[in-house]
N, C-alpha and C positions, 0 to 999 in steps of 0.2 A: 561640570562633569569631568571626572578623571578618565579621559578617553585617549591617553597617550600609549596604551598598551599595543604591543605587537602580537597579533593572534594568528595561530596556525589552525586551519581546519583540515583534517585528514578525510578525504573523500569529496569528490566533485559531483556526486549524484544530486538528486532532487533536494534533499534536506541540506546538504553541505552548501550547495549553490545558493539556495534561498537564505540560509543563515548568514552567508557572507555578505549579502545585500543589506540585511538588517544591521550588521555590525559596522560595515563601512559607512552606512548612513549616520551612524552615531559618532563617526570620526576616528574609528580604530584603523590601524594599518592591518589589513587582512591578506593572508596568503593561503591558497588552497592547493593541496597536494593530492594527486590522483594516480593510482597505480596503473590504470589503463591508458591507452592513447586518447587523444582528443577526439571525442565523438563527432565533432563538427568537421573533422577531416578524415575519419575512418568509420566504416560501418562496423558496429560492435554487436555482440550478443545475439546472433541468429537464434530464434526460438525462445527469446526472453520477452516477456509481455511488452508489446509495442503500444498498448493503450491501458489506461487506468481509469478508475471511477473517482472523479473529483466531486466532493460534496461541500456543504456549507462551511465546515471547519477549515478546509483547505482554501476555499475561496476567500474567507475572512483574512487568512494569513497573507494571501496574495494581494488583497485590496490594500493592506497596510503599506505595501511597497509599490503600489500603483500598477500592478501587473494583472489584476483580475479582468479588466476589460479586454486587453490583448488576448488573454487566454480564452475568454468566452467566444471570441471571433472564430476560433479554430476548434471549439468543442462541439460535441453532438449531444443534445439533451436526451436522456433516457427517462421516460415517464413511468416505467414499471417493468415488471418481468413478463416475458412472453413464454409460456410453458408449452413445450412440445411433447405430446405423448407418443407412445410407440407407433400408433396407427397414423400419426401425422396431424392429429387434432390439436387445435391451439386454444389456450386460455390466457387472457391478459389479466394481470394483477397489478393495479396501480401502486406506486410506492407510497403515496400520501394523498393529500387533497389535490384538487385541480390546480395546476400551475406549479406543483412541486416536482422536482426531477433531480437526478444526478447527471453528471457530465462524463462522457467518454472522451478522454484526452490522450494525445500521443505522449508516451513517456519520453521519447527522445526529443520530440518537438518542444515540450515544456522544459526539459532539462537544458536544451540549447538556448531557449528564451531566457532562462535564469542566468546561464553563463554569460550571455551577451550583455544583459543588464548589469551583472556584477562587474564585468570588465569595464563597461562604460563609466561605472562609479569609482573605479580605481583598484578593484581587487586583482591580485596577481595569481594566475593559475600555472601550476607546473605539472606536466603529465609524465607518465611512466616513471613515477617516483613511488617505490614500494616501501611502506613503513616496515622496518625490521625490528623495531623496539622503541621503548620510551624510557628516558631517564627522568623519573618523576621528581627527584630531588632538585634537578637543575632545569626542569621544564624544557627538555631537549628531545628531539626525535632523530632516530637513526634511520637513514634512507639508503636504499640501493637504487641507482639509476644508471642505465647504460653501462652496466658492468662495474661501476665504481661505487664506493661507499662514502657517506658523509654524515655529519651530525649538525643539525641546525637548532639553535636555542631561541626560545620565545618567552613571552610573559604568560601566555595562556595557550593550552592545546585543547582542541575540541575534536573528538573522534566521531565523525559522521560517516563512517566507512562501512555501513551496512551490517547485515545479519552475521557475517563471518568476519567481524571487525578485528583488524590487527591491533588497534589500540586497546580494545577489550581483552584480547589475548595477552597483551603485555601486562594489563592490570591483574589478570588471573595468574600469570606466571610470577608476579610480584607477591601474590597471596593477599592482595588488598581487597578483592571482591570475590563473591561467590556467584557463579553463573551456571545456567543450565541451557542445553539445546535439546528440545523435545521434538523429535521427528514424528510426523504422522506415518501410519502404515500405508498411506497413499502418496503417490507422486503425480506430477502433471507433465503434459506435453502440449505444445502449441501447434495449432493447425490453422488453415486459412480458407475463407470463402471469398472468391474473387468477385468483381462486379459482373453484372449481366453484360451481354454482348453490346447493349446500347449505353453502357456506362452507369446504369442505375443500380440500386441496392437489390440484391436477390431476395432478401427477407426484410421484414419491417425495420425501418431505419431507427426509429426512436424508442427502441426497447433493448433491454438486456435479455438475451434469449437463453433459456435453460432447458436442457433435455434431462430431467431427473430420472434416475434409474435405481433408486434405493441406495445400494452401497457405492455407487459411482454416478458421474454426471458429465455432461458436456455443456459448456457455456459459450456464448459469442457476444462480443462487443463491437459496435460499428466504428469505422474509421472514416475520416473525411474523403478518402479516395474511393468510397463505396465498397471497400472490402470489409470483412469482419475478421477479427482475431478470435479464433476459437481455442478453448483450453479444455483438454480432456483430463479429468481428475479420476484416477483409477487406483485400486489397491496394487501394491507391489507384487503380491503373491496371491494365489487362490484361483478359483474357477474363472472369474472375470478379472484379469489382472494384466499388468504389463509383462509379467513373466510368461504369459501365454501368447503374447503377440510378437512372435519372432519372425514369422514368415508372411509374405504378402497375402497368401490365401487366408491366413488366420486373421489378419487385419480386416480384409474385405468381408469375411464371414461375420466377424464381430460387429462391424458397422451395419451390415445387412440385417442382422438380428435385432440390434438395440437402437440404432439410429438410422433406419432405412431412408427417412426423408432427407438426410444430409448427403447421401451419395451423389445425387445429381448436382449438389451445391459445391462439392469439393473435388474438382477434377485432378488436383495435385495431392490428394490425400496420402497416397503411398510414398511419394517423394518427400512430403513434409514430415511424415512419420519417420522416415529414414534419416532425414537431415537435421531435424530439430531435437535437441537434447531432451532426455527425460530428467526432470528436475525434482528435487526433494522439497517437501513442505515442512517448515520448522517454526517453532515458537521459541523465542529467546527471552529468558528472564534473568536479570542480574541485579545486584545491589551490593554496595552503593554505586552510584554512577560517577562519583567524584573521588579523585585521588590527588590531593594537594592542588596544583593548578591545572589539572586535566579533567575534562568532562566528557561523558558519553551522551549522545543525543540520537534521536531517530531509531532506526532499526538496530544500530549498534548497542543501544540500551534495551530495546523492547521490540524485537522482530515479531510480527504476527502473521498468521496464515491469512490468505486473501479473501476469506468468505464473507466479510462484512464490508469489503471495499474501503477499509479505513486505514490501511498501512501508511500510505502517503499522507492522508489527512491528519493522522495522529502525529506524524513527523513534522508536518507544517505547523500543527498546533503547538508542538514543542517550541518552534522558533517564535511564534506569536507570544506564548506565555513567557519565554525567556526575555523577550524584548520588553514586555510589560513589567517584569520584575526589575529590569535595569532602569526603567522609568521610576518605579516606586522607590527603589533603594539607591537612587542617584549613582548608578554604575559602581556600587561597592560590591565587587565580585566575591569578597570574603563572606558577604551575607547572601548574595544572589545564588551562588552555587548550591549550598545546602538547602535553601528555600526551594529552589527549582526541583531538585530531586524529591523533596518531601511532598511537593504539590503534584508532580507528574507521575510518580511511581504508582499510586493507587489507581489513577485513571488508565494508565497503560496496562496494568494488570487486568483491569475490568474489560478493556476492549480485546485483550488477548483471549479471555475466556468467552466473550460474546462471539468472537470470530469462530472459535471452535464449535460453539453451540449452533451457529448459523450454518455451518457445513452440513450438520444433520438435517436442519430445516430445508436447505436447498436441495439436497439429494434425495431425502426420504419423504418430506412432508408436503411440499408445495403442490403435489397432485393428490393429496389425501382429502377425502370429502369432509371429515370432521375438522381437519385443519382449516379448510377453506371456509367452513361455516363459522369457526372460531374467529377467523380474520374479518368476516362480514359483520359479526356482532361487535368486535372491537372498533371497526370503522364507524359503525352506527353510534356507538357510545361516544366516540370522538366527535362526531357531528353534533350530538346532543349536549355534550359537556366538553367543549374544546380545550378548556384550561385544566379541568380535573382529570381527564383521561386522554393521554397521548400515547399511541402505540409505541412500543419499544423501538422499532425501526425508525420511526419519525424522531424520537428523542435523540437517537444516535446520529442520524443522518441530517436532519433539518434544524435541530435545536443547538446551534453552536454555542449558545449561552449556558448550556447545561453540561456539567462534567460527565465524562464517561462513567465514573463510579456512581454518580447520582442516577444516571439513566439505568445502570445495571440494577441498582437497588429498587427503583420504581418499577422496573420491568418484572422483578421477582415478586413484588407485592401484587401486581396486576395478574401475573400468571396464577397465583393462588386463587384470586377471585374468579378467573376464567375457568380454572379446573372445576370449581364448584358449579359454575354456570353450565359447563358442558355435561355434567352428570345429569 
């Protein structure tokens, strides 16, 4: 294998850190540059998701570098959705068959685990290095760090620097790609449920909790310290919107009306609402992902909204597929790069659309009687014909051997069948 290349990865987040492990294992010299301080030494991003839903695709990618078992030790299995209605009633909806679950994992904990493993294997990390531009002809990156400017040259550059990628911006400025940033009319704010006085979980531990209220919703994921990270998804403007929640009395009244059972669970609601940023929800689409010896990967290439819990999983699957192609094509990057974007573009377009569709399901449909009946019929069909009828959610979440694009196509066919059934 021709593995003498010197590779730069821009972005030390989840995808950049995992990819660095894959590449250093293949014998490459790998350097990772991150614009933020080292998260192992500084607390970063208050109000940004501290836990994520890790499912089979992401686990498979971690298994390939020997990190699935350490991750599972600090993950909390979530067997299904716990639906909270306005009067406080609960309905549990399992995600799949018995024994199937997704995992609530700490974003920062997993990121630090990946960084530690990468450094053990010889990856070099540089923090507070802001990418200011890319010279694609010379495969060089222009950085600003601690007030000075420098240019570093490499054999290959990989932009893993998230939805608002500086590497993608450089490609756009160069005119070599077309890209779109589609913002939802909703934003989100993170809140918190603390442990009970005795240190136990205040609500059911092994569920993803949802308070669906049609045009908006609240969700909660468990953490190992018995807290829950809650996320309020709300329109930016209108009757029930962030625009209307400026005063403490407005916030309290809103929760009393729509989420009354949460008030006793959130003693720091007003402080969290004040201190945590209101963040936008965006879908990133762009193509091509390759410019000469520079590649985009993860959210930099295909940012998705969080409503299928697949953003991290899709990024991790990028790393897994790229590594497979390097195996198949004997590390011939001239063949690997175009093949990678050809394979992954349709799949990431598919999960982007599925995530948008699932937002409607989560906020509008999970409490609807017809929807619940539909799901019961689908589950029964899956029991009777486990190979011929697999619910869309299970195809996306538990069938890591099935491409997102294939799951989307199968799901559309099944939806036509179920539309007929429901009449």
